[in-house]
N, C-alpha and C positions, 0 to 999 in steps of 0.2 A: 504494500499500500504506500502510495506516495502522498506527500502533503503539498498542496498548492496554496501559497499565500494569496489572500483575497482582500481587496479594499472595497468597502461599501460607501457610497456617497449618500449621506444622510438626507439630503434635499429631495432625492427621488428614489432612493433605495437601490439604484443600479449597482452592480458588482463588477469589479475590474480585477484582472490578474496583474496589472501593471500600476504601481503607485503613481507614477508621473501622469498616466492617462486618467486616473481617478481624480487627481488634483486639477488637471486641465478641465475635465468635465464639470467639476464642482465650480471652478471659476466661470465657466460658460453659463452655468445655471444661475450663479450669483449676478452676472451681468444681465441675463434675461430677466431676473427678478427686479433689478433696478430699472430696466427699460419699461417693464410692465407697470411698475409704480409711477414712473414719469408719465406714461400714457394715460393712466387712470386719473392722475392728478390734474392733467391739462386738457383732457377731452372727455366728453360723455361717451364712453366706450364700454362695450360688453367685456366683462372680466376674462372670459374664455378667449375672445378675440385679442385682447391686450396681451395675454400670455403667449398666444401663438405668434404674434408679431414680435414680442420680446425674444422668444426662442429663435425665430427666423433671423432676426438681426444679430443676435449674439453668436449663433452658429456660423454666420457669414461675416464676422467682424473684420476679417482681413480684406475681403473683397470690398466691404463698405468703406473701410479706411482708404483704399486705393481710389475708389470712386469720389470720395470727398476731397482727395488731393488732385482732382482734375481729370479723372478717367471714368466718366459716368457710363461709358459703353460697357465696362466690365460688369455692371450690374446684371447683364444678360446671363451671367454664369450662375446667378443665385437660383436655386431650385428649392421648392417646398419639399420637405421630407419629414417623416414622422420620427425618425431616429437620428441621432447625431451622425455627422459625416464619418467620423472614425467609429468603426464597429468593433470597439474593444470591450464592449459590455458583455457580461456573462450572465446567463440565466442561472440563478442560484440553484434551481432544481438539477441542472446539468452539472454544476460544479460539485454537488455533494453525491451525485450518483456514482 
């Protein structure tokens, strides 16, 4: 039997086998939470929509930063997705099986 170290992100419960990936995911969720709060404070917006926009922007922060620096055409690379771009998450049921 082998032991695999796992890191769990408290914000959403996702599990990672890599500490760096877990920390990066947590930072992305923290940014998304901040964006969501900003949207809700400044606009009359549905909470779910605000969360989805926050996640979309935080997952694509590098592309957004380049667009804000004068390359708006790069925004065409942004895709809606239900999971983070990096698929380092692990289903806990698979990890303990």
